Chimera marker file (.cmm) of the C-alpha trace (Angstrom):
<marker_set name="trace">
<marker id="1" x="-0.138" y="-0.086" z="-0.348" r="1" g="1" b="0" radius="0.5"/>
<marker id="2" x="3.065" y="2.635" z="0.927" r="1" g="1" b="0" radius="0.5"/>
<marker id="3" x="4.678" y="1.760" z="-2.447" r="1" g="1" b="0" radius="0.5"/>
<marker id="4" x="1.499" y="2.734" z="-4.421" r="1" g="1" b="0" radius="0.5"/>
<marker id="5" x="0.730" y="5.597" z="-2.382" r="1" g="1" b="0" radius="0.5"/>
<marker id="6" x="4.387" y="6.755" z="-3.332" r="1" g="1" b="0" radius="0.5"/>
<marker id="7" x="3.801" y="5.903" z="-6.962" r="1" g="1" b="0" radius="0.5"/>
<marker id="8" x="0.201" y="8.052" z="-6.795" r="1" g="1" b="0" radius="0.5"/>
<marker id="9" x="2.728" y="11.167" z="-5.358" r="1" g="1" b="0" radius="0.5"/>
<marker id="10" x="5.376" y="10.687" z="-7.640" r="1" g="1" b="0" radius="0.5"/>
<marker id="11" x="2.925" y="11.020" z="-10.261" r="1" g="1" b="0" radius="0.5"/>
<marker id="12" x="1.329" y="13.975" z="-8.777" r="1" g="1" b="0" radius="0.5"/>
<marker id="13" x="4.288" y="15.776" z="-8.982" r="1" g="1" b="0" radius="0.5"/>
<marker id="14" x="5.133" y="14.857" z="-12.296" r="1" g="1" b="0" radius="0.5"/>
<marker id="15" x="2.010" y="15.866" z="-13.601" r="1" g="1" b="0" radius="0.5"/>
<marker id="16" x="1.622" y="18.736" z="-11.913" r="1" g="1" b="0" radius="0.5"/>
<marker id="17" x="5.381" y="19.870" z="-12.577" r="1" g="1" b="0" radius="0.5"/>
<marker id="18" x="4.668" y="19.539" z="-16.547" r="1" g="1" b="0" radius="0.5"/>
<marker id="19" x="1.049" y="21.276" z="-16.228" r="1" g="1" b="0" radius="0.5"/>
<marker id="20" x="3.067" y="24.087" z="-14.382" r="1" g="1" b="0" radius="0.5"/>
<marker id="21" x="5.687" y="24.111" z="-16.958" r="1" g="1" b="0" radius="0.5"/>
<marker id="22" x="3.369" y="24.747" z="-19.999" r="1" g="1" b="0" radius="0.5"/>
<marker id="23" x="2.212" y="27.557" z="-17.985" r="1" g="1" b="0" radius="0.5"/>
<marker id="24" x="4.256" y="30.736" z="-19.283" r="1" g="1" b="0" radius="0.5"/>
<marker id="25" x="2.773" y="33.414" z="-19.423" r="1" g="1" b="0" radius="0.5"/>
<marker id="26" x="2.171" y="35.137" z="-22.806" r="1" g="1" b="0" radius="0.5"/>
<marker id="27" x="1.959" y="38.286" z="-24.103" r="1" g="1" b="0" radius="0.5"/>
<marker id="28" x="-1.703" y="39.292" z="-25.931" r="1" g="1" b="0" radius="0.5"/>
<marker id="29" x="-4.046" y="37.596" z="-23.209" r="1" g="1" b="0" radius="0.5"/>
<marker id="30" x="-5.781" y="40.430" z="-22.526" r="1" g="1" b="0" radius="0.5"/>
<marker id="31" x="-6.213" y="43.367" z="-20.097" r="1" g="1" b="0" radius="0.5"/>
<marker id="32" x="-4.625" y="41.866" z="-17.358" r="1" g="1" b="0" radius="0.5"/>
<marker id="33" x="-1.459" y="41.349" z="-18.954" r="1" g="1" b="0" radius="0.5"/>
<marker id="34" x="-1.720" y="43.953" z="-21.565" r="1" g="1" b="0" radius="0.5"/>
<marker id="35" x="-1.673" y="47.111" z="-19.145" r="1" g="1" b="0" radius="0.5"/>
<marker id="36" x="-4.770" y="46.816" z="-17.075" r="1" g="1" b="0" radius="0.5"/>
<marker id="37" x="-3.505" y="49.514" z="-14.304" r="1" g="1" b="0" radius="0.5"/>
<marker id="38" x="-3.293" y="51.932" z="-17.590" r="1" g="1" b="0" radius="0.5"/>
<marker id="39" x="-6.650" y="51.285" z="-18.746" r="1" g="1" b="0" radius="0.5"/>
<marker id="40" x="-8.356" y="51.126" z="-15.196" r="1" g="1" b="0" radius="0.5"/>
<marker id="41" x="-7.107" y="54.668" z="-14.607" r="1" g="1" b="0" radius="0.5"/>
<marker id="42" x="-7.591" y="55.656" z="-17.664" r="1" g="1" b="0" radius="0.5"/>
<marker id="43" x="-11.354" y="57.597" z="-18.478" r="1" g="1" b="0" radius="0.5"/>
<marker id="44" x="-11.248" y="55.976" z="-21.901" r="1" g="1" b="0" radius="0.5"/>
<marker id="45" x="-12.626" y="52.946" z="-23.428" r="1" g="1" b="0" radius="0.5"/>
<marker id="46" x="-10.856" y="50.733" z="-25.507" r="1" g="1" b="0" radius="0.5"/>
<marker id="47" x="-11.847" y="50.940" z="-29.389" r="1" g="1" b="0" radius="0.5"/>
<marker id="48" x="-11.014" y="47.575" z="-29.716" r="1" g="1" b="0" radius="0.5"/>
<marker id="49" x="-10.586" y="44.002" z="-28.171" r="1" g="1" b="0" radius="0.5"/>
<marker id="50" x="-6.948" y="42.422" z="-28.068" r="1" g="1" b="0" radius="0.5"/>
<marker id="51" x="-6.664" y="39.736" z="-30.676" r="1" g="1" b="0" radius="0.5"/>
<marker id="52" x="-6.615" y="36.258" z="-29.715" r="1" g="1" b="0" radius="0.5"/>
<marker id="53" x="-2.858" y="34.162" z="-29.623" r="1" g="1" b="0" radius="0.5"/>
<marker id="54" x="-1.904" y="31.424" z="-31.881" r="1" g="1" b="0" radius="0.5"/>
<marker id="55" x="-2.294" y="29.182" z="-28.911" r="1" g="1" b="0" radius="0.5"/>
<marker id="56" x="-6.014" y="27.432" z="-28.850" r="1" g="1" b="0" radius="0.5"/>
<marker id="57" x="-7.355" y="29.205" z="-25.163" r="1" g="1" b="0" radius="0.5"/>
<marker id="58" x="-9.015" y="32.096" z="-26.413" r="1" g="1" b="0" radius="0.5"/>
<marker id="59" x="-12.467" y="32.604" z="-28.587" r="1" g="1" b="0" radius="0.5"/>
<marker id="60" x="-13.316" y="35.884" z="-29.600" r="1" g="1" b="0" radius="0.5"/>
<marker id="61" x="-15.927" y="37.308" z="-32.055" r="1" g="1" b="0" radius="0.5"/>
<marker id="62" x="-13.238" y="39.234" z="-33.582" r="1" g="1" b="0" radius="0.5"/>
<marker id="63" x="-11.532" y="36.510" z="-34.304" r="1" g="1" b="0" radius="0.5"/>
<marker id="64" x="-10.112" y="35.620" z="-38.270" r="1" g="1" b="0" radius="0.5"/>
<marker id="65" x="-9.384" y="32.242" z="-37.051" r="1" g="1" b="0" radius="0.5"/>
<marker id="66" x="-12.506" y="29.905" z="-37.525" r="1" g="1" b="0" radius="0.5"/>
<marker id="67" x="-11.435" y="27.767" z="-34.812" r="1" g="1" b="0" radius="0.5"/>
<marker id="68" x="-11.536" y="30.736" z="-32.084" r="1" g="1" b="0" radius="0.5"/>
<marker id="69" x="-14.411" y="32.498" z="-33.610" r="1" g="1" b="0" radius="0.5"/>
<marker id="70" x="-17.797" y="33.165" z="-31.581" r="1" g="1" b="0" radius="0.5"/>
<marker id="71" x="-20.785" y="35.417" z="-32.793" r="1" g="1" b="0" radius="0.5"/>
<marker id="72" x="-21.112" y="38.522" z="-31.086" r="1" g="1" b="0" radius="0.5"/>
<marker id="73" x="-24.049" y="39.454" z="-28.567" r="1" g="1" b="0" radius="0.5"/>
<marker id="74" x="-26.837" y="40.818" z="-30.386" r="1" g="1" b="0" radius="0.5"/>
<marker id="75" x="-29.072" y="43.519" z="-27.978" r="1" g="1" b="0" radius="0.5"/>
<marker id="76" x="-32.259" y="42.273" z="-29.422" r="1" g="1" b="0" radius="0.5"/>
<marker id="77" x="-34.151" y="45.229" z="-29.111" r="1" g="1" b="0" radius="0.5"/>
<marker id="78" x="-33.169" y="46.142" z="-25.833" r="1" g="1" b="0" radius="0.5"/>
<marker id="79" x="-31.101" y="49.722" z="-24.835" r="1" g="1" b="0" radius="0.5"/>
<marker id="80" x="-27.344" y="49.478" z="-24.351" r="1" g="1" b="0" radius="0.5"/>
<marker id="81" x="-27.229" y="50.254" z="-20.731" r="1" g="1" b="0" radius="0.5"/>
<marker id="82" x="-29.779" y="47.584" z="-20.225" r="1" g="1" b="0" radius="0.5"/>
<marker id="83" x="-28.351" y="45.044" z="-21.703" r="1" g="1" b="0" radius="0.5"/>
<marker id="84" x="-24.822" y="45.772" z="-20.183" r="1" g="1" b="0" radius="0.5"/>
<marker id="85" x="-26.546" y="46.060" z="-16.937" r="1" g="1" b="0" radius="0.5"/>
<marker id="86" x="-27.429" y="42.382" z="-18.324" r="1" g="1" b="0" radius="0.5"/>
<marker id="87" x="-23.918" y="41.272" z="-19.032" r="1" g="1" b="0" radius="0.5"/>
<marker id="88" x="-23.023" y="42.201" z="-15.455" r="1" g="1" b="0" radius="0.5"/>
<marker id="89" x="-25.739" y="40.432" z="-13.707" r="1" g="1" b="0" radius="0.5"/>
<marker id="90" x="-24.738" y="37.647" z="-16.008" r="1" g="1" b="0" radius="0.5"/>
<marker id="91" x="-21.237" y="37.221" z="-15.052" r="1" g="1" b="0" radius="0.5"/>
<marker id="92" x="-22.034" y="37.671" z="-11.707" r="1" g="1" b="0" radius="0.5"/>
<marker id="93" x="-24.493" y="35.066" z="-11.880" r="1" g="1" b="0" radius="0.5"/>
<marker id="94" x="-21.805" y="32.525" z="-13.459" r="1" g="1" b="0" radius="0.5"/>
<marker id="95" x="-18.884" y="33.292" z="-10.791" r="1" g="1" b="0" radius="0.5"/>
<marker id="96" x="-17.097" y="36.010" z="-12.875" r="1" g="1" b="0" radius="0.5"/>
<marker id="97" x="-16.105" y="38.882" z="-10.576" r="1" g="1" b="0" radius="0.5"/>
<marker id="98" x="-16.351" y="42.145" z="-12.752" r="1" g="1" b="0" radius="0.5"/>
<marker id="99" x="-13.257" y="44.444" z="-12.630" r="1" g="1" b="0" radius="0.5"/>
<marker id="100" x="-14.203" y="47.290" z="-14.835" r="1" g="1" b="0" radius="0.5"/>
<marker id="101" x="-17.259" y="48.531" z="-16.567" r="1" g="1" b="0" radius="0.5"/>
<marker id="102" x="-17.742" y="51.372" z="-18.574" r="1" g="1" b="0" radius="0.5"/>
<marker id="103" x="-20.436" y="52.379" z="-21.340" r="1" g="1" b="0" radius="0.5"/>
<marker id="104" x="-20.041" y="50.048" z="-23.792" r="1" g="1" b="0" radius="0.5"/>
<marker id="105" x="-17.198" y="48.015" z="-21.892" r="1" g="1" b="0" radius="0.5"/>
<marker id="106" x="-17.324" y="45.139" z="-19.406" r="1" g="1" b="0" radius="0.5"/>
<marker id="107" x="-14.148" y="43.397" z="-18.206" r="1" g="1" b="0" radius="0.5"/>
<marker id="108" x="-14.457" y="40.593" z="-15.831" r="1" g="1" b="0" radius="0.5"/>
<marker id="109" x="-12.307" y="37.561" z="-14.343" r="1" g="1" b="0" radius="0.5"/>
<marker id="110" x="-12.861" y="34.036" z="-13.788" r="1" g="1" b="0" radius="0.5"/>
<marker id="111" x="-10.383" y="31.928" z="-11.507" r="1" g="1" b="0" radius="0.5"/>
<marker id="112" x="-10.371" y="28.137" z="-11.619" r="1" g="1" b="0" radius="0.5"/>
<marker id="113" x="-11.250" y="26.156" z="-8.260" r="1" g="1" b="0" radius="0.5"/>
<marker id="114" x="-8.310" y="23.966" z="-8.433" r="1" g="1" b="0" radius="0.5"/>
<marker id="115" x="-5.190" y="25.594" z="-9.961" r="1" g="1" b="0" radius="0.5"/>
<marker id="116" x="-6.492" y="28.944" z="-9.142" r="1" g="1" b="0" radius="0.5"/>
<marker id="117" x="-5.664" y="29.748" z="-12.961" r="1" g="1" b="0" radius="0.5"/>
<marker id="118" x="-7.397" y="33.163" z="-14.108" r="1" g="1" b="0" radius="0.5"/>
<marker id="119" x="-9.146" y="33.997" z="-17.320" r="1" g="1" b="0" radius="0.5"/>
<marker id="120" x="-10.370" y="37.155" z="-18.761" r="1" g="1" b="0" radius="0.5"/>
<marker id="121" x="-13.388" y="37.890" z="-20.445" r="1" g="1" b="0" radius="0.5"/>
<marker id="122" x="-14.128" y="41.643" z="-21.949" r="1" g="1" b="0" radius="0.5"/>
<marker id="123" x="-17.280" y="42.940" z="-23.846" r="1" g="1" b="0" radius="0.5"/>
<marker id="124" x="-16.671" y="45.899" z="-26.040" r="1" g="1" b="0" radius="0.5"/>
<marker id="125" x="-20.068" y="47.665" z="-27.712" r="1" g="1" b="0" radius="0.5"/>
<marker id="126" x="-19.527" y="47.913" z="-31.520" r="1" g="1" b="0" radius="0.5"/>
<marker id="127" x="-22.002" y="50.978" z="-32.238" r="1" g="1" b="0" radius="0.5"/>
<marker id="128" x="-21.717" y="50.556" z="-35.818" r="1" g="1" b="0" radius="0.5"/>
<marker id="129" x="-22.667" y="46.737" z="-35.808" r="1" g="1" b="0" radius="0.5"/>
<marker id="130" x="-25.127" y="47.482" z="-32.745" r="1" g="1" b="0" radius="0.5"/>
<marker id="131" x="-23.837" y="44.432" z="-31.003" r="1" g="1" b="0" radius="0.5"/>
<marker id="132" x="-21.195" y="43.477" z="-28.080" r="1" g="1" b="0" radius="0.5"/>
<marker id="133" x="-17.918" y="41.632" z="-29.374" r="1" g="1" b="0" radius="0.5"/>
<marker id="134" x="-16.832" y="39.208" z="-26.878" r="1" g="1" b="0" radius="0.5"/>
<marker id="135" x="-13.344" y="37.820" z="-25.805" r="1" g="1" b="0" radius="0.5"/>
<marker id="136" x="-12.379" y="35.208" z="-23.329" r="1" g="1" b="0" radius="0.5"/>
<marker id="137" x="-9.143" y="34.136" z="-22.832" r="1" g="1" b="0" radius="0.5"/>
<marker id="138" x="-6.906" y="32.097" z="-20.563" r="1" g="1" b="0" radius="0.5"/>
<marker id="139" x="-3.563" y="34.159" z="-19.146" r="1" g="1" b="0" radius="0.5"/>
<marker id="140" x="-1.649" y="31.398" z="-19.248" r="1" g="1" b="0" radius="0.5"/>
<marker id="141" x="-0.727" y="27.692" z="-20.620" r="1" g="1" b="0" radius="0.5"/>
<marker id="142" x="-1.515" y="26.763" z="-24.074" r="1" g="1" b="0" radius="0.5"/>
<marker id="143" x="-4.940" y="25.131" z="-23.708" r="1" g="1" b="0" radius="0.5"/>
<marker id="144" x="-7.734" y="25.797" z="-21.621" r="1" g="1" b="0" radius="0.5"/>
<marker id="145" x="-9.608" y="22.647" z="-22.735" r="1" g="1" b="0" radius="0.5"/>
<marker id="146" x="-12.854" y="24.184" z="-24.077" r="1" g="1" b="0" radius="0.5"/>
<marker id="147" x="-13.429" y="26.222" z="-20.985" r="1" g="1" b="0" radius="0.5"/>
<marker id="148" x="-13.473" y="30.098" z="-22.427" r="1" g="1" b="0" radius="0.5"/>
<marker id="149" x="-15.712" y="28.744" z="-25.459" r="1" g="1" b="0" radius="0.5"/>
<marker id="150" x="-17.898" y="27.280" z="-22.838" r="1" g="1" b="0" radius="0.5"/>
<marker id="151" x="-18.076" y="30.468" z="-20.789" r="1" g="1" b="0" radius="0.5"/>
<marker id="152" x="-19.213" y="32.334" z="-23.387" r="1" g="1" b="0" radius="0.5"/>
<marker id="153" x="-21.814" y="29.806" z="-24.318" r="1" g="1" b="0" radius="0.5"/>
<marker id="154" x="-23.461" y="29.809" z="-20.540" r="1" g="1" b="0" radius="0.5"/>
<marker id="155" x="-23.481" y="33.481" z="-20.516" r="1" g="1" b="0" radius="0.5"/>
<marker id="156" x="-25.182" y="33.244" z="-23.854" r="1" g="1" b="0" radius="0.5"/>
<marker id="157" x="-27.758" y="30.896" z="-22.329" r="1" g="1" b="0" radius="0.5"/>
<marker id="158" x="-28.025" y="33.331" z="-19.502" r="1" g="1" b="0" radius="0.5"/>
<marker id="159" x="-28.641" y="36.584" z="-21.369" r="1" g="1" b="0" radius="0.5"/>
<marker id="160" x="-31.035" y="34.790" z="-23.908" r="1" g="1" b="0" radius="0.5"/>
<marker id="161" x="-32.819" y="32.199" z="-22.534" r="1" g="1" b="0" radius="0.5"/>
<link id1="1" id2="2" r="1" g="1" b="0" radius="0.2"/>
<link id1="2" id2="3" r="1" g="1" b="0" radius="0.2"/>
<link id1="3" id2="4" r="1" g="1" b="0" radius="0.2"/>
<link id1="4" id2="5" r="1" g="1" b="0" radius="0.2"/>
<link id1="5" id2="6" r="1" g="1" b="0" radius="0.2"/>
<link id1="6" id2="7" r="1" g="1" b="0" radius="0.2"/>
<link id1="7" id2="8" r="1" g="1" b="0" radius="0.2"/>
<link id1="8" id2="9" r="1" g="1" b="0" radius="0.2"/>
<link id1="9" id2="10" r="1" g="1" b="0" radius="0.2"/>
<link id1="10" id2="11" r="1" g="1" b="0" radius="0.2"/>
<link id1="11" id2="12" r="1" g="1" b="0" radius="0.2"/>
<link id1="12" id2="13" r="1" g="1" b="0" radius="0.2"/>
<link id1="13" id2="14" r="1" g="1" b="0" radius="0.2"/>
<link id1="14" id2="15" r="1" g="1" b="0" radius="0.2"/>
<link id1="15" id2="16" r="1" g="1" b="0" radius="0.2"/>
<link id1="16" id2="17" r="1" g="1" b="0" radius="0.2"/>
<link id1="17" id2="18" r="1" g="1" b="0" radius="0.2"/>
<link id1="18" id2="19" r="1" g="1" b="0" radius="0.2"/>
<link id1="19" id2="20" r="1" g="1" b="0" radius="0.2"/>
<link id1="20" id2="21" r="1" g="1" b="0" radius="0.2"/>
<link id1="21" id2="22" r="1" g="1" b="0" radius="0.2"/>
<link id1="22" id2="23" r="1" g="1" b="0" radius="0.2"/>
<link id1="23" id2="24" r="1" g="1" b="0" radius="0.2"/>
<link id1="24" id2="25" r="1" g="1" b="0" radius="0.2"/>
<link id1="25" id2="26" r="1" g="1" b="0" radius="0.2"/>
<link id1="26" id2="27" r="1" g="1" b="0" radius="0.2"/>
<link id1="27" id2="28" r="1" g="1" b="0" radius="0.2"/>
<link id1="28" id2="29" r="1" g="1" b="0" radius="0.2"/>
<link id1="29" id2="30" r="1" g="1" b="0" radius="0.2"/>
<link id1="30" id2="31" r="1" g="1" b="0" radius="0.2"/>
<link id1="31" id2="32" r="1" g="1" b="0" radius="0.2"/>
<link id1="32" id2="33" r="1" g="1" b="0" radius="0.2"/>
<link id1="33" id2="34" r="1" g="1" b="0" radius="0.2"/>
<link id1="34" id2="35" r="1" g="1" b="0" radius="0.2"/>
<link id1="35" id2="36" r="1" g="1" b="0" radius="0.2"/>
<link id1="36" id2="37" r="1" g="1" b="0" radius="0.2"/>
<link id1="37" id2="38" r="1" g="1" b="0" radius="0.2"/>
<link id1="38" id2="39" r="1" g="1" b="0" radius="0.2"/>
<link id1="39" id2="40" r="1" g="1" b="0" radius="0.2"/>
<link id1="40" id2="41" r="1" g="1" b="0" radius="0.2"/>
<link id1="41" id2="42" r="1" g="1" b="0" radius="0.2"/>
<link id1="42" id2="43" r="1" g="1" b="0" radius="0.2"/>
<link id1="43" id2="44" r="1" g="1" b="0" radius="0.2"/>
<link id1="44" id2="45" r="1" g="1" b="0" radius="0.2"/>
<link id1="45" id2="46" r="1" g="1" b="0" radius="0.2"/>
<link id1="46" id2="47" r="1" g="1" b="0" radius="0.2"/>
<link id1="47" id2="48" r="1" g="1" b="0" radius="0.2"/>
<link id1="48" id2="49" r="1" g="1" b="0" radius="0.2"/>
<link id1="49" id2="50" r="1" g="1" b="0" radius="0.2"/>
<link id1="50" id2="51" r="1" g="1" b="0" radius="0.2"/>
<link id1="51" id2="52" r="1" g="1" b="0" radius="0.2"/>
<link id1="52" id2="53" r="1" g="1" b="0" radius="0.2"/>
<link id1="53" id2="54" r="1" g="1" b="0" radius="0.2"/>
<link id1="54" id2="55" r="1" g="1" b="0" radius="0.2"/>
<link id1="55" id2="56" r="1" g="1" b="0" radius="0.2"/>
<link id1="56" id2="57" r="1" g="1" b="0" radius="0.2"/>
<link id1="57" id2="58" r="1" g="1" b="0" radius="0.2"/>
<link id1="58" id2="59" r="1" g="1" b="0" radius="0.2"/>
<link id1="59" id2="60" r="1" g="1" b="0" radius="0.2"/>
<link id1="60" id2="61" r="1" g="1" b="0" radius="0.2"/>
<link id1="61" id2="62" r="1" g="1" b="0" radius="0.2"/>
<link id1="62" id2="63" r="1" g="1" b="0" radius="0.2"/>
<link id1="63" id2="64" r="1" g="1" b="0" radius="0.2"/>
<link id1="64" id2="65" r="1" g="1" b="0" radius="0.2"/>
<link id1="65" id2="66" r="1" g="1" b="0" radius="0.2"/>
<link id1="66" id2="67" r="1" g="1" b="0" radius="0.2"/>
<link id1="67" id2="68" r="1" g="1" b="0" radius="0.2"/>
<link id1="68" id2="69" r="1" g="1" b="0" radius="0.2"/>
<link id1="69" id2="70" r="1" g="1" b="0" radius="0.2"/>
<link id1="70" id2="71" r="1" g="1" b="0" radius="0.2"/>
<link id1="71" id2="72" r="1" g="1" b="0" radius="0.2"/>
<link id1="72" id2="73" r="1" g="1" b="0" radius="0.2"/>
<link id1="73" id2="74" r="1" g="1" b="0" radius="0.2"/>
<link id1="74" id2="75" r="1" g="1" b="0" radius="0.2"/>
<link id1="75" id2="76" r="1" g="1" b="0" radius="0.2"/>
<link id1="76" id2="77" r="1" g="1" b="0" radius="0.2"/>
<link id1="77" id2="78" r="1" g="1" b="0" radius="0.2"/>
<link id1="78" id2="79" r="1" g="1" b="0" radius="0.2"/>
<link id1="79" id2="80" r="1" g="1" b="0" radius="0.2"/>
<link id1="80" id2="81" r="1" g="1" b="0" radius="0.2"/>
<link id1="81" id2="82" r="1" g="1" b="0" radius="0.2"/>
<link id1="82" id2="83" r="1" g="1" b="0" radius="0.2"/>
<link id1="83" id2="84" r="1" g="1" b="0" radius="0.2"/>
<link id1="84" id2="85" r="1" g="1" b="0" radius="0.2"/>
<link id1="85" id2="86" r="1" g="1" b="0" radius="0.2"/>
<link id1="86" id2="87" r="1" g="1" b="0" radius="0.2"/>
<link id1="87" id2="88" r="1" g="1" b="0" radius="0.2"/>
<link id1="88" id2="89" r="1" g="1" b="0" radius="0.2"/>
<link id1="89" id2="90" r="1" g="1" b="0" radius="0.2"/>
<link id1="90" id2="91" r="1" g="1" b="0" radius="0.2"/>
<link id1="91" id2="92" r="1" g="1" b="0" radius="0.2"/>
<link id1="92" id2="93" r="1" g="1" b="0" radius="0.2"/>
<link id1="93" id2="94" r="1" g="1" b="0" radius="0.2"/>
<link id1="94" id2="95" r="1" g="1" b="0" radius="0.2"/>
<link id1="95" id2="96" r="1" g="1" b="0" radius="0.2"/>
<link id1="96" id2="97" r="1" g="1" b="0" radius="0.2"/>
<link id1="97" id2="98" r="1" g="1" b="0" radius="0.2"/>
<link id1="98" id2="99" r="1" g="1" b="0" radius="0.2"/>
<link id1="99" id2="100" r="1" g="1" b="0" radius="0.2"/>
<link id1="100" id2="101" r="1" g="1" b="0" radius="0.2"/>
<link id1="101" id2="102" r="1" g="1" b="0" radius="0.2"/>
<link id1="102" id2="103" r="1" g="1" b="0" radius="0.2"/>
<link id1="103" id2="104" r="1" g="1" b="0" radius="0.2"/>
<link id1="104" id2="105" r="1" g="1" b="0" radius="0.2"/>
<link id1="105" id2="106" r="1" g="1" b="0" radius="0.2"/>
<link id1="106" id2="107" r="1" g="1" b="0" radius="0.2"/>
<link id1="107" id2="108" r="1" g="1" b="0" radius="0.2"/>
<link id1="108" id2="109" r="1" g="1" b="0" radius="0.2"/>
<link id1="109" id2="110" r="1" g="1" b="0" radius="0.2"/>
<link id1="110" id2="111" r="1" g="1" b="0" radius="0.2"/>
<link id1="111" id2="112" r="1" g="1" b="0" radius="0.2"/>
<link id1="112" id2="113" r="1" g="1" b="0" radius="0.2"/>
<link id1="113" id2="114" r="1" g="1" b="0" radius="0.2"/>
<link id1="114" id2="115" r="1" g="1" b="0" radius="0.2"/>
<link id1="115" id2="116" r="1" g="1" b="0" radius="0.2"/>
<link id1="116" id2="117" r="1" g="1" b="0" radius="0.2"/>
<link id1="117" id2="118" r="1" g="1" b="0" radius="0.2"/>
<link id1="118" id2="119" r="1" g="1" b="0" radius="0.2"/>
<link id1="119" id2="120" r="1" g="1" b="0" radius="0.2"/>
<link id1="120" id2="121" r="1" g="1" b="0" radius="0.2"/>
<link id1="121" id2="122" r="1" g="1" b="0" radius="0.2"/>
<link id1="122" id2="123" r="1" g="1" b="0" radius="0.2"/>
<link id1="123" id2="124" r="1" g="1" b="0" radius="0.2"/>
<link id1="124" id2="125" r="1" g="1" b="0" radius="0.2"/>
<link id1="125" id2="126" r="1" g="1" b="0" radius="0.2"/>
<link id1="126" id2="127" r="1" g="1" b="0" radius="0.2"/>
<link id1="127" id2="128" r="1" g="1" b="0" radius="0.2"/>
<link id1="128" id2="129" r="1" g="1" b="0" radius="0.2"/>
<link id1="129" id2="130" r="1" g="1" b="0" radius="0.2"/>
<link id1="130" id2="131" r="1" g="1" b="0" radius="0.2"/>
<link id1="131" id2="132" r="1" g="1" b="0" radius="0.2"/>
<link id1="132" id2="133" r="1" g="1" b="0" radius="0.2"/>
<link id1="133" id2="134" r="1" g="1" b="0" radius="0.2"/>
<link id1="134" id2="135" r="1" g="1" b="0" radius="0.2"/>
<link id1="135" id2="136" r="1" g="1" b="0" radius="0.2"/>
<link id1="136" id2="137" r="1" g="1" b="0" radius="0.2"/>
<link id1="137" id2="138" r="1" g="1" b="0" radius="0.2"/>
<link id1="138" id2="139" r="1" g="1" b="0" radius="0.2"/>
<link id1="139" id2="140" r="1" g="1" b="0" radius="0.2"/>
<link id1="140" id2="141" r="1" g="1" b="0" radius="0.2"/>
<link id1="141" id2="142" r="1" g="1" b="0" radius="0.2"/>
<link id1="142" id2="143" r="1" g="1" b="0" radius="0.2"/>
<link id1="143" id2="144" r="1" g="1" b="0" radius="0.2"/>
<link id1="144" id2="145" r="1" g="1" b="0" radius="0.2"/>
<link id1="145" id2="146" r="1" g="1" b="0" radius="0.2"/>
<link id1="146" id2="147" r="1" g="1" b="0" radius="0.2"/>
<link id1="147" id2="148" r="1" g="1" b="0" radius="0.2"/>
<link id1="148" id2="149" r="1" g="1" b="0" radius="0.2"/>
<link id1="149" id2="150" r="1" g="1" b="0" radius="0.2"/>
<link id1="150" id2="151" r="1" g="1" b="0" radius="0.2"/>
<link id1="151" id2="152" r="1" g="1" b="0" radius="0.2"/>
<link id1="152" id2="153" r="1" g="1" b="0" radius="0.2"/>
<link id1="153" id2="154" r="1" g="1" b="0" radius="0.2"/>
<link id1="154" id2="155" r="1" g="1" b="0" radius="0.2"/>
<link id1="155" id2="156" r="1" g="1" b="0" radius="0.2"/>
<link id1="156" id2="157" r="1" g="1" b="0" radius="0.2"/>
<link id1="157" id2="158" r="1" g="1" b="0" radius="0.2"/>
<link id1="158" id2="159" r="1" g="1" b="0" radius="0.2"/>
<link id1="159" id2="160" r="1" g="1" b="0" radius="0.2"/>
<link id1="160" id2="161" r="1" g="1" b="0" radius="0.2"/>
</marker_set>
């Protein structure tokens, strides 16, 4: 029995080490890495969302890669302020924490329960199209195992039951 526990502990250390070694921070992972301090102190609203990196841990409604592309959120006749309030409510209901909110812009974070990895989600209103563009990305690692796409789908269900 002791031998089995030692092997299990060894495997846990090896797998954990491999997972953490693949979690090197990368550029282009959202406002947290790309100057959130200056954004939070600025009075201006971003003019566009950050593009998704090459790694498969991001989805966006402005992505050019079809594997990362999700649909933007349509207001469906709602006023901008009402729909934005609904976005904030949906994020909180889904377990996210709103970090910044301005007219036409929302940024929130989600923290995974086990490894405490942080993901960012941003919403930016595009007045020309009358939609909220969305971007959800992991801050670290290469793959998110589809977590960000599932999060956007869950939020879409909450907003459009």
